[in-house]
N, C-alpha and C positions, 0 to 999 in steps of 0.2 A: 487277385484282391485289388490292385492299383487301378484295373480297368474301370472300376466303378467310381473313382474319385475324379473330379473335375481339378484341373491344375488352373487355379484361379487366384488371383491377388487378393487381400484384404480390401473388403469394402464396407462402410456402415450398414447398407441396408441389409446383406447378407449376414453380417454379425449378429445385427439386432434380432432378425427373423429366425436366425440358428440358434440363438440364445434361448428364444421363447420356447423354440422346439423342446431343445433340450431339458428345459425346467419342467414340462410336461411330463417327458419321460423319466425325469429324476425322483418325481415324487412316490411312485408306487415302490420303486426300487429302493429308495431310502427307507421308507416305511416299513417295507419287508425286512430290512436288514436290522431296522429298530426293534421288531419283533424277535428276530434271532437274539439279540443282545438282552433283550427283555428290558427295555428303557422306552420311555415315552418318546411316540414318533415326532413330536415338536422339538424334543433335545436334538433328535438327529437331525431334523430338519433345518434347525438353528446352526447346527454344525456345518452342515453342508453349505449354508449359506455364507457363513463366515470363511471358511477355509477355501470356498470356492472363489469368493471375492478376493481376499488377498493374494491366492496363488493367481489369479488371472491378472490382477495389476502387477506383481512384483515375480512371476516366476519366470523361468527360462524357456518356456516353450509356448508361445501364443497359440491359441486353439485346443490345448489341453483342458479338459474340463475336469475338476476336482470335486469331490463330494464326500459323503459319509458312506464309504465303500464296505461290503460285505467282508471283505478280506481281511479288514481292519476290526470290524463289530464282532467278529466271532471270538476274536481273541479275548475279548472283555468278558464274555459270558461266564467263566470261572471265576474271575477276578470279582465281579459283580456280587456273584453269588457268597463267595467266600468274605467278601467286604462287608455284607448285611449281617453274617454269623459275628464277624468281629465286634461289629458295632453294639451288638446286643450284650457282648461280654464286657463292655466298658464298665466304669465305676459307675458313671451316669449313662446308661444305655441309648443308643442314638439309632432310630430305626432308619431303614433305607440308606446306610452308612457306605453301602457298596457305590452308590452313586457318586459320592464324595470323592471317594477312592477313585473311581473312573475319571472325575475332572482333573484330578491331581496329577492321574497317569498319563492323561492326554498332553498336560502341560509338559511333563517330563519327556514324553514322545517327542513333542516339538523340540525342544532343547537338544536332544540327542541328533535329530535331523539337521538341525542349523549347525552343530558340529561336523556333522557329516560333510554338509557343504563347505565349511570353513577349511576344513582339511582335504579339500577336492577329492572326495572319494567318489562323488558322482561319476568322474571320469571312468572308472573300473566298469561302468555299463557297457561302455563299447568294446569290452574283452568278452562279452557274451555272444557266442556263436550263433549263426543265423539259423542252424538247426535247431538251437533252443529258442529262438525267438518264434519261429514257425510252430513248435510244440507249445509255445505259451500261448500263442494266438489260438490255437485250435483248441486246446483245452479250455481255455476261457471261454471260448465260443460255446462249446458243449454246456459249461458249467452254467451260463447265461440262458441257453436254451432249456434246460433243465428247470432253472427257475421260474421262467416263464409257463412251463407245462405245470408247474406245481399250483399256479393262479387260476387253474380250470377246477377250482375247490374252494370249499367254505370252512371257516375255522369256527369252532363252537368252543366256548370257555366253559370247563367244568371245574368246580370246585370238590373236593372230596371232604368227608366228616372232619378230616383232621386239618383241613384248611390249605390243602396243596392243590395249587392250581395247574390244570393241564388244558392243553388245546387239541382237541379232537377233531381231525382233518377229514372231511367228506367230499369225494370227488363229483364233481356233476354228472349228471345222467339225463337222458332221454331230451325232449324240448329245449330245457334250458341249455344243455351242452349243444345241441345244434346251432341255435341261435347266437352262442358265444363264437362257434366256430366260424358261423357265417359273417359276424361281425369284424373277426379277425382277417378272415380272407378278402372282404371289403377293404379292410386298413391296406392290406399287402397290395391288392390290385390298383389301388390309387397310386400308391407309393411307387410301384413298377411303370405305370402308363403314365403318369402326370408328367416326368421328365421328357418323354417322346413328343409332348405337345408343346411344353413350355418349362423353361428353368426359371424363369423369375420370380416363382415363389416356391419356397421349400416343400416339397411331396410330402414329408412327414407331418408337418403343422397342417398343411391341408386335410390330409386323412385323418387326422386326430378330429379336426372341427367337423368335418362331413359327417363321420361316424357318430360324433356326439349329437349332433343335428337328428341325425336318422333315430337316434334312441330316445331323445327328447320328445320330438315331434311324434312318433308311433306309440310313446309309452310303454314302450318294452321293459320288462322286469329283469334287468340284468345287473351283474355286479358292476359297482362304481368306484371310484376313488373313496368316496365318504363311506360307503358300505364297507369296504375293504379296511378302512382304518378302525370302524367301529367293531367289526368283526375280531379284530385282533385286539382289542380291549381298550382302543383310543376313544377320543371324545370328539375327533374331527380335527380340522385342519386351523380352526381359529386359534391364534396363539397373539403373542406381543413381540413386540421389539426387543432383540436380545440386550440384555443388560448385565454389568458385572455381577457375577454371582457372589455375593456376600457370605452367604450361608457357608460356602465352602471354608473360608477361613475360621468361622465360628466353631464348625464341627469337628474339623480335620485335624487331628493332632500332627503337628510338625515335630517329628522326631525321626531317629535313625529305623525305628521299627516300621513305621509307615513306607520310607524310602525302600527297605530290605522288601517289603510286600510288594511294591508297585514296580521297582525296578525291572525285574525279569519281564513283567508285561509289556512296560514301555519299551524296552528295547526291541523286544520280539514285533510289537507294533510298529516302531519307528522302521525296523529292518523290511518288514512287509511292505509297508506304505511305499518306502523309497524305492523297492524294487519295482513293485507295480507302477509306480508313477515314471521310474525311468524307462521301464519296458514300453510302456504306452508313449511315452515320449520318442523313444526309438521309432516306434510304428508310425507315429504322425511324421517323424522326420522322412519317413520312406514314402509315405503317401502323398506327402507335399512337396518333396525333393528340397528340403531346407535342412536346417541344422538347429537343434536348441542346445542351451546350457545347461547340462545336467547339475552342476554345482549350483547354480543360481536357482534352479529348482528345488534342491535340497533345503537351501535356505527359506525359501517362500512357503514351502509345504509346512517346514517347521515353525515360522512365525504364524502361519493360520492355524496350527493346532494348538500353539500357546495361547493365542487370542481367544479360540474356541472354548478351549478349557476354561480359561478365567471368566467368559460368559455364560458359562453353564451348558456347553455343547459338546457331541461326541467327536473323535478325531475322525481323520479323512485323510483321503489320498487321489492320485489320480484313477478314474474311471475310465476303461477302455471302451464299454459300450456307449456311454454317452459323449465320449471324445468322438468314436466312429459317426455317431449320429449328427454331431456338431460339423465334423469334416463334410460329411455327405450334403449337409444344408447348405455348405457355403462358408461355414464360420472359419476364418483364418488368422483374425486379429484378436488382441487381448479384450476388444469389446464383447465378443461373442462370449467369453466367459464371464465379465462383468455382468452383461445383460442376463446371461442364466441367474446369476446369484440374487441380482435386484429383482427379477421377475420371480424367481421363486419367494423371496421375502413379500412381494405384492401379493402373492397368492394366498400367503399365511396370514396377511394382515388385513386385505381387502377383499379379495375376490374367493374367498373360500368356499361358498355356497356354489358358486359357478364351477369351480374345479372339481368339488366334490361329485358333480353331475357326470364327469367324463367316465365312458364306459373302460373298464380295465381292458375290455377287448381290443380297444384302439390301441393302447399303450403295448399290449403284448404283441400286435401285430407290428409297430413300429419295431419293436426289440427282436422280433422274429426277422425281419429285413436286415437288421443289423447283423444279426449272427449271420446270415447267408452271405453278406459283404465282407464280414471279418474274417470268416473260416478261410484258411489257406488251401482252396482246393487243389491248388498245383501239387500240394505235397503228395496227392495219391499218385499224379504223374510221374513226378521225379524219384519216388521212393526206390525204383529199381535202377535208376540212373546215378545216384549219389551213392559215395561209400558206404558200406554196411554200418559202420559204426554212427555215421550222422544219422542213417534211418533208423537205427535204435534209438538214438539220442531224441531223434522227432517224436516217435511214438512213445518212449518211455515220460519223457516231459508232459504230453498229453494226457498221458494215463495217471500220472502223479499230481498234476493240476486237477484233475478231476476228482480223484480220489481223496488227496489230504489237502493241499493248498498251493498257492502260487510260489512263495518264497521257497518250500522246500522242494518244489519242481524244478526252479532254476537252479539252486544248489545242487541238485542230484544232476541236472543237465550239464552244467559247467565241469563239474568233477569228472563226469563219464568223458567228455570232451577232452579234457586236459589229459586224463589217463590215456586215451585212444592217441592223441597227439603225441604223447611221450612215447608211447609203445610204437607207432611208425616210425618216430626219428630215431629210436633206439636201434632199428633194423638198418640205417642208413650209414652206419659207421664202419670205415672200410679201411684197409691197409695195403698199400701196395709195397712189394718188398723187392730190393734189390742190392746187390753186392758191389762196392767201389773196387777199383782195381787193387788198391792197397790193403783190400780184406775188408773193409768196414762194411757192415750191414746197415742199409738204410731201409726205416719205416716211414713211407709217406701216408700221412693220416688223411683220409677225407672224410667229412660230414662233423656232425655237431657232437661234442664230447660234453655230456651233462649226466645227470643222476640215472637217466634211463639207459643210457648208453655205456656205462661203465663196464658192465660184464663183459659186453661183447667187444669193447677195446682191449680188457685184460686178455682175453683169449686170441688176441692177435700176434702175442710175443711169445716167444720160446726162448726163456732167460736161460735153460740149462743148456741148450745146445747152440744157442747163438756164439758168433766169435768174440773175441775178447773186446772189440771196439764196435760199438752200437750208435747209430744216429737217428733221432726221432724227428720227422719235420712236420710242423704243425700248419704249414703256408695254406693248406686247403680244409683246415680244420677250425671249428670254432669251441674256444673254452667259455662253456657258459655259466658254470656255477662252482660251489665250492667243493662239491662232490668230484668234479672233473680235476680240481686242483689237488684235492686228496688223492686220486687214482694216479695222477703224475708223480706226486711224492713218494707213494707206496713202489710204482714201479722202478724209480731211480734206487729205491734203497733196495730191492730185491737184486738189481744188477750189481751194484756195489756189493751187497753182502756175499755175491758171486766171484767177486775179483775181476769184474769187468768194469771197461771205461764206458759211459754213455754220455751223450751230447744230446742238447735239445736246441733245434732251430725253429726260427720263425714264430717266437711266443711274443704275444702283444706286450706294450711296455707296463700296463697295469698288472698282467699277469706275472711278468718278471718280479715286480715290486713285491707282490703279495708272497712268491716263492723266495725271495730275499730275506723277507720279514721271517719267515717261518725256519729259515736256516741259512747262515752264510754260505756253507758248503757250496750252493747252487750256483754261487758266480763262477764256480769252476766247471759247472756242468752246463750252463747255457752259453750258447755261442752268441755273441755280440756283433760281429761283425759282417752280419747279413741284414738285408733290408727287412724292417718289420713289417707284418701283414697290415693288411687295410681295414683292421677293425680293433674294437676293443672288448674287453672282458664283460659280459652281459650282465654279470652278477652286480656290479656296482659301477657304472662308467664315470662317475664323477668323484669317486675317492682320490684319484691320482691324476689330476689335470695338469701336473707339470711335467716336462720331459724327464725320462731317467736319471740323466745327468746331475739333475738338480737335487735328487735325493741322495742322502748320506746313510750308509749302512757300516 
């Protein structure tokens, strides 16, 4: 995947052109997500501008593009519908109350994301295994590809006799379909061929402009940005500069019932938004061989969502598709994200009629090329070379991303990886046994002692048949968690209950302290006159910073 990326340093020209390119690709995707969430496209576009601008200026990953992403939009669908119903049950009914709940939910989502950054939860994205990362990239590439395929269709709004609105989707056929495919192919060909001739201008932007000129000057009757918005029930791109949403405070009841209603949706949206943003940040880190600040990105995303909610915009997060387009076009600095947001606002305010003429085929072609470049094709080659557990995680995360959503896929992938890691390490516990001249039996423990290896650890000992004196040496073992300590406690008690003497060697300082706290009798069990091992208890390495001699028991 990185073969497609030019390792270049930020410069103003590349950032400006990349930002313009991304803003063009942003419009149909944001509009499509607005239709999914059943909100006005201008609300989603305003949110994309606000969140994108603030994240670009203050975020922790220059080059990362933020907008009104579908992963977040789908979470609000049920809330908006239920919110409309709740609004009509008020003593003084309020129409479209779901939208006011939406804006409040976006604000709360932002607060949660800021708290995640303040408490430095962003660093946990570094714990996500590479197999999960590859599965995430592949799954999301498939989702984006399928979203583009759906654009080879027309939507017709039908209203039933009881007032229920429903969109009927009809796929293109005949000449219209062939023209659409031809324009997509033209766009993709330009993006592929132009870098072989020159890299001074972004291939994606050039392809969009050339394809648009072909459609305009030949008068081809094709689906455009304008017709796409109108088919979805919108009125076009024309909008106003975002201003504070005063209606929110006039109509929204500020009480515990409102908080209980929006909190689950806000928490889920915040989680999904941060996971997608931080995973995208990781991808950019790999592509550009630089390192972003996850905690700073959390705070910036949260601030952007708070302002977006206050100004009547929807929530947003990092968008992998637009980010890859930006990186491919040479966008590396913060200016690329700022330019995307400013250009998007300019389109809405001043050049709406021009942008509405851009054929959807040109944008589909750009997204198809992005999918080709994003998909980790190497995963097919390495599936038979990596551990089976990693291969299973990669395939599972890809499938869950496509079937459900990104957040669930990442959680599932991390859990499976952790369980596989625990299982493999549980098999590494070993005990070398020998008998001293005085008859003392010595168990030299090798490998990590943690919750997964406790059973194997216990099976190494023969309490009934061991001699009266037993010594356990932990010099080559690692006491990793509370379960390991409990296993040692229980083992000592079994030997003592059998009337035998047991001694423990080479326990770390903090492990000794915890055992002494559990019971003073362990002072007679642990041998002190040997060198301590070269490690500390992994469970809490900062709890006992002082030497053991300074503690009183």
